[in-house]
TIMI-19161 format. One record per residue (C-alpha): residue number from 0; x, y, z. Coordinates in steps of 0.02 Angstrom, whole numbers, plus 32768, in hexadecimal, padded with zeros to 4 digits. Layout:
// TIMI-19161
+-----+------+------+------+
: seq :    X :    Y :    Z :
+-----+------+------+------+
: NUM :    X :    Y :    Z :
...
+-----+------+------+------+
//
This chain:
// TIMI-19161
+-----+------+------+------+
: seq :    X :    Y :    Z :
+-----+------+------+------+
:   0 : E9CF : A0D6 : 9E91 :
:   1 : E9EB : A010 : 9EA4 :
:   2 : EA4B : 9F7E : 9E6F :
:   3 : EA2D : 9F5F : 9DA2 :
:   4 : E9C0 : 9ECE : 9DAB :
:   5 : E9C5 : 9E44 : 9D11 :
:   6 : E92C : 9E5E : 9CA9 :
:   7 : E8A8 : 9DB9 : 9C99 :
:   8 : E88E : 9D63 : 9BEC :
:   9 : E7DC : 9D1B : 9BF0 :
:  10 : E799 : 9C96 : 9B8A :
:  11 : E756 : 9D0C : 9AFA :
:  12 : E803 : 9D49 : 9AE8 :
:  13 : E807 : 9DFF : 9B25 :
:  14 : E86C : 9E48 : 9BA7 :
:  15 : E842 : 9E5B : 9C4A :
:  16 : E84C : 9F02 : 9CBD :
:  17 : E8F2 : 9F5F : 9CBF :
:  18 : E931 : 9FCD : 9D53 :
:  19 : E8FD : A064 : 9CEF :
:  20 : E84D : A001 : 9CE6 :
:  21 : E833 : 9FFC : 9D90 :
:  22 : E88B : A0A2 : 9DB0 :
:  23 : E7F1 : A0F7 : 9D59 :
:  24 : E775 : A08C : 9D8F :
:  25 : E7B3 : A0C4 : 9E57 :
:  26 : E7D7 : A17F : 9E13 :
:  27 : E723 : A187 : 9DC2 :
:  28 : E6CA : A159 : 9E5D :
:  29 : E73F : A1A4 : 9EDD :
:  30 : E726 : A255 : 9EBE :
:  31 : E669 : A25F : 9E82 :
:  32 : E610 : A1DB : 9EF8 :
:  33 : E5AF : A26C : 9F47 :
:  34 : E5B4 : A2D6 : 9EAE :
:  35 : E50F : A2AA : 9E5F :
:  36 : E484 : A258 : 9ED1 :
:  37 : E3D4 : A242 : 9ED0 :
:  38 : E35D : A1F4 : 9F3D :
:  39 : E340 : A174 : 9EC2 :
:  40 : E3FE : A138 : 9E9F :
:  41 : E45A : A18E : 9F1C :
:  42 : E517 : A14C : 9EED :
:  43 : E4D9 : A107 : 9E4E :
:  44 : E4FE : A182 : 9DCF :
:  45 : E5B5 : A17F : 9E05 :
:  46 : E5C7 : A0D8 : 9E05 :
:  47 : E578 : A0D5 : 9D5A :
:  48 : E5E0 : A148 : 9D29 :
:  49 : E693 : A0FC : 9D57 :
:  50 : E679 : A066 : 9CE7 :
:  51 : E665 : A0D5 : 9C41 :
:  52 : E71E : A0BA : 9C1B :
:  53 : E6EF : A000 : 9C3E :
:  54 : E65C : 9FEF : 9BD4 :
:  55 : E6CF : A040 : 9B3B :
:  56 : E771 : 9FD0 : 9B56 :
:  57 : E6EC : 9F52 : 9B51 :
:  58 : E65E : 9F56 : 9AEC :
:  59 : E672 : 9FDC : 9A89 :
:  60 : E638 : 9F73 : 99F2 :
:  61 : E5A5 : 9F12 : 9A5F :
:  62 : E51E : 9FAE : 9A81 :
:  63 : E4A2 : 9F37 : 9AC6 :
:  64 : E531 : 9EE5 : 9B61 :
:  65 : E555 : 9FAB : 9B6A :
:  66 : E4C1 : 9FDC : 9B9C :
:  67 : E4AB : 9F45 : 9C24 :
:  68 : E548 : 9F6D : 9C6A :
:  69 : E514 : A022 : 9C94 :
:  70 : E46D : 9FF8 : 9CC0 :
:  71 : E493 : 9F78 : 9D4F :
:  72 : E50F : 9FFD : 9D8C :
:  73 : E489 : A083 : 9DA2 :
:  74 : E41E : A01A : 9E0A :
:  75 : E3FF : A06E : 9EC7 :
:  76 : E4A7 : A06F : 9F20 :
:  77 : E4CF : A0B6 : 9FCB :
:  78 : E56B : A0A2 : A039 :
:  79 : E617 : A0E4 : A098 :
:  80 : E66A : A12E : A00C :
:  81 : E71A : A100 : A052 :
:  82 : E709 : A04B : A098 :
:  83 : E673 : A018 : A022 :
:  84 : E6F8 : A024 : 9F8C :
:  85 : E715 : 9F8E : 9FB3 :
:  86 : E66D : 9F5E : 9F61 :
:  87 : E6A8 : 9FB2 : 9EC9 :
:  88 : E73C : 9F3F : 9EBB :
:  89 : E6D4 : 9E9D : 9ED3 :
:  90 : E675 : 9EDC : 9E43 :
:  91 : E6F8 : 9F18 : 9DE7 :
:  92 : E73F : 9E5A : 9DEB :
:  93 : E692 : 9E22 : 9DC1 :
:  94 : E666 : 9E87 : 9D2D :
:  95 : E721 : 9E50 : 9CDC :
:  96 : E6F5 : 9DA5 : 9CF9 :
:  97 : E643 : 9DBD : 9C8A :
:  98 : E6AA : 9E38 : 9C00 :
:  99 : E739 : 9DAD : 9BF6 :
: 100 : E6A9 : 9D23 : 9BCF :
: 101 : E6CB : 9CD3 : 9C91 :
: 102 : E63B : 9C72 : 9CE7 :
: 103 : E5F7 : 9CFE : 9D4D :
: 104 : E531 : 9D35 : 9D26 :
: 105 : E507 : 9DEA : 9D05 :
: 106 : E48A : 9DFE : 9D9D :
: 107 : E51E : 9DC8 : 9E16 :
: 108 : E567 : 9E88 : 9E14 :
: 109 : E4D7 : 9ECD : 9E50 :
: 110 : E4BD : 9E33 : 9EDF :
: 111 : E55B : 9E54 : 9F1E :
: 112 : E52C : 9F14 : 9F31 :
: 113 : E488 : 9F02 : 9F76 :
: 114 : E4CF : 9E88 : 9FED :
: 115 : E566 : 9EE2 : A033 :
: 116 : E536 : 9F86 : A01B :
: 117 : E4EA : 9F94 : A0C6 :
: 118 : E551 : 9F2E : A13F :
: 119 : E5F4 : 9F86 : A0E3 :
: 120 : E59D : A029 : A107 :
: 121 : E57E : A017 : A1CC :
: 122 : E63D : 9FE8 : A1D2 :
: 123 : E67D : A072 : A17D :
: 124 : E613 : A0F8 : A1D2 :
: 125 : E64B : A0AB : A282 :
: 126 : E6FD : A0AD : A239 :
: 127 : E70D : A130 : A1DA :
: 128 : E68C : A1B2 : A21A :
: 129 : E691 : A17D : A2C1 :
: 130 : E73D : A16B : A2F5 :
: 131 : E7B7 : A1A6 : A267 :
: 132 : E759 : A254 : A238 :
: 133 : E72E : A28B : A2F3 :
: 134 : E7D7 : A26F : A337 :
: 135 : E82D : A2D3 : A296 :
: 136 : E7B1 : A348 : A2C7 :
: 137 : E7CD : A34C : A36F :
: 138 : E889 : A360 : A357 :
: 139 : E87C : A3F8 : A2D5 :
: 140 : E7FA : A457 : A341 :
: 141 : E870 : A449 : A3CA :
: 142 : E904 : A491 : A35B :
: 143 : E88D : A508 : A31A :
: 144 : E86D : A550 : A3CD :
: 145 : E891 : A605 : A3CC :
: 146 : E883 : A610 : A31E :
: 147 : E900 : A5C8 : A2CD :
: 148 : E8ED : A595 : A228 :
: 149 : E933 : A4EC : A23B :
: 150 : E8C4 : A494 : A289 :
: 151 : E849 : A496 : A1DF :
: 152 : E8DD : A487 : A170 :
: 153 : E912 : A3EB : A1D1 :
: 154 : E867 : A399 : A1B8 :
: 155 : E864 : A3C2 : A10D :
: 156 : E909 : A36B : A0F1 :
: 157 : E906 : A2E5 : A152 :
: 158 : E845 : A2AA : A11B :
: 159 : E87B : A2DA : A06A :
: 160 : E904 : A254 : A091 :
: 161 : E8AF : A1C0 : A0EF :
: 162 : E80D : A1C0 : A096 :
: 163 : E850 : A19C : 9FDE :
: 164 : E8B6 : A11C : A026 :
: 165 : E841 : A0D0 : A08B :
: 166 : E7CC : A0C0 : 9FEB :
: 167 : E85A : A094 : 9F66 :
: 168 : E8A3 : A012 : 9FD6 :
: 169 : E7E1 : 9FCC : 9FF9 :
: 170 : E7CC : 9FCF : 9F43 :
: 171 : E861 : 9F77 : 9F0B :
: 172 : E840 : 9EF3 : 9FA6 :
: 173 : E795 : 9ED2 : 9F6D :
: 174 : E7C4 : 9EBB : 9EC3 :
: 175 : E856 : 9E44 : 9EDC :
: 176 : E7FD : 9DD8 : 9F4C :
: 177 : E749 : 9DDC : 9EF5 :
: 178 : E6D6 : 9DB7 : 9F82 :
: 179 : E731 : 9D71 : A007 :
: 180 : E770 : 9E1D : A023 :
: 181 : E6E3 : 9E4B : A093 :
: 182 : E743 : 9DD1 : A11F :
: 183 : E7C8 : 9E37 : A12F :
: 184 : E76C : 9ED2 : A14D :
: 185 : E6EE : 9E71 : A1CB :
: 186 : E76C : 9E09 : A211 :
: 187 : E7D8 : 9DF0 : A2B4 :
: 188 : E865 : 9E5D : A25C :
: 189 : E7E3 : 9EF4 : A23D :
: 190 : E7A1 : 9EE2 : A2F7 :
: 191 : E859 : 9EF8 : A33D :
: 192 : E871 : 9F85 : A2C0 :
: 193 : E7B3 : 9FCD : A307 :
: 194 : E7EB : 9FD4 : A3AE :
: 195 : E883 : A016 : A396 :
: 196 : E835 : A0AE : A351 :
: 197 : E7BE : A0BA : A3CF :
: 198 : E84F : A0AA : A469 :
: 199 : E88F : A142 : A3FE :
: 200 : E7FB : A1A0 : A3E1 :
: 201 : E7E1 : A1A0 : A4B9 :
: 202 : E885 : A1CC : A4C5 :
: 203 : E86A : A260 : A449 :
: 204 : E7C1 : A28F : A4A5 :
: 205 : E818 : A278 : A562 :
: 206 : E896 : A2E8 : A52E :
: 207 : E831 : A36F : A4DC :
: 208 : E7B8 : A371 : A56D :
: 209 : E851 : A390 : A5E4 :
: 210 : E89C : A414 : A587 :
: 211 : E804 : A47A : A542 :
: 212 : E76A : A457 : A5C7 :
: 213 : E77D : A4F5 : A63F :
: 214 : E711 : A4CB : A6E6 :
: 215 : E74C : A515 : A79C :
: 216 : E6E9 : A538 : A833 :
: 217 : E6EB : A5D3 : A88D :
: 218 : E6B0 : A577 : A938 :
: 219 : E70E : A593 : A9D5 :
: 220 : E732 : A509 : AA59 :
: 221 : E76D : A51B : AB03 :
: 222 : E822 : A4D4 : AB29 :
: 223 : E85F : A502 : ABEF :
: 224 : E831 : A5A3 : AC0B :
: 225 : E810 : A5DC : AB62 :
: 226 : E7AE : A5B6 : AAC1 :
: 227 : E81D : A5A0 : AA1E :
: 228 : E7E6 : A571 : A96C :
: 229 : E7A2 : A4CD : A952 :
: 230 : E7E7 : A4BA : A8AD :
: 231 : E88F : A4DA : A8F5 :
: 232 : E871 : A431 : A950 :
: 233 : E82C : A3D0 : A8BA :
: 234 : E8BE : A412 : A849 :
: 235 : E927 : A3C4 : A8E3 :
: 236 : E8D7 : A31C : A8CE :
: 237 : E885 : A304 : A836 :
: 238 : E8B8 : A39A : A7AE :
: 239 : E82C : A3A9 : A725 :
: 240 : E7A6 : A343 : A793 :
: 241 : E720 : A3B2 : A77A :
: 242 : E73D : A3CB : A6B7 :
: 243 : E754 : A2F9 : A6B2 :
: 244 : E69D : A2E7 : A722 :
: 245 : E650 : A369 : A695 :
: 246 : E694 : A2E8 : A617 :
: 247 : E65E : A251 : A662 :
: 248 : E5B1 : A2A4 : A675 :
: 249 : E597 : A2CC : A5C7 :
: 250 : E5CD : A224 : A596 :
: 251 : E53B : A1D1 : A60F :
: 252 : E4D0 : A23E : A5C5 :
: 253 : E4FD : A218 : A519 :
: 254 : E521 : A15E : A539 :
: 255 : E4A9 : A128 : A5BD :
: 256 : E41C : A187 : A5BA :
: 257 : E40C : A185 : A507 :
: 258 : E3EC : A259 : A50D :
: 259 : E3FD : A2C5 : A456 :
: 260 : E495 : A337 : A455 :
: 261 : E42B : A3B5 : A459 :
: 262 : E3E1 : A393 : A4F4 :
: 263 : E483 : A370 : A54C :
: 264 : E4AF : A41D : A515 :
: 265 : E410 : A45F : A55A :
: 266 : E42C : A40F : A601 :
: 267 : E4E5 : A436 : A605 :
: 268 : E4C1 : A4F0 : A605 :
: 269 : E445 : A4EF : A670 :
: 270 : E48D : A48F : A6F4 :
: 271 : E524 : A523 : A6ED :
: 272 : E4D4 : A5A0 : A6EA :
: 273 : E47D : A559 : A788 :
: 274 : E52F : A539 : A7C4 :
: 275 : E560 : A5DC : A798 :
: 276 : E4DA : A650 : A7EA :
: 277 : E4E8 : A5FC : A89D :
: 278 : E5B5 : A60E : A88E :
: 279 : E5DF : A557 : A87F :
: 280 : E636 : A588 : A7D6 :
+-----+------+------+------+
//
């Protein structure tokens, strides 16, 4: 799954984490992070469960050290599951140092988790839930028009690849770079990537709006000695201008007026219904 690493050897003579060990840590978290949750612990159950092989490797003959390890990994934890694995990687490097007899204190892993889970959740939600997932869903819904099964299959397959890929990359980056890995996810390179995703998202939403929003007027306007459909004139000057106005109006209500989605839907339904009754649409 990744380039083989050379395990470290600690002051106590123990061997560090192998590629297999790291893969176990990641796999146990990546596919169980939301499988067992409570208001008291949230994702802590999965975090602790991911460290059982680690505990068996390093503390099989030291039950008290094993208990302390699993106890500190059971403390409340909650972050965005994909990009948040950067914390898992950092903690793995810290726990490895502790197990090998290094200078890292046993308080450090929880201090790092507490300090980073909030900021990384905000960054991850903005990128994953705010950009990547809506883009994939928008494309999937477009492909599903008319009842085609390609749409849901597209989303399932693409997210099934992209989600674990982000998670695995962030985990390995966190392990390799330690606390310094955070600079990569909040630095200039990450901002450029976010800007690129934003541009892509705008393009996708624009294409979907033009192709899926149907809004035409039935009004006729005088042209010379006769009346002709206003819609023909609009199409000749600016095709799709009415759907564009509808999209911009919706954006204005959501972004500038801070209306809730439910309120926006109600307003649009009322406005369109009234305009249909009076013969505009």
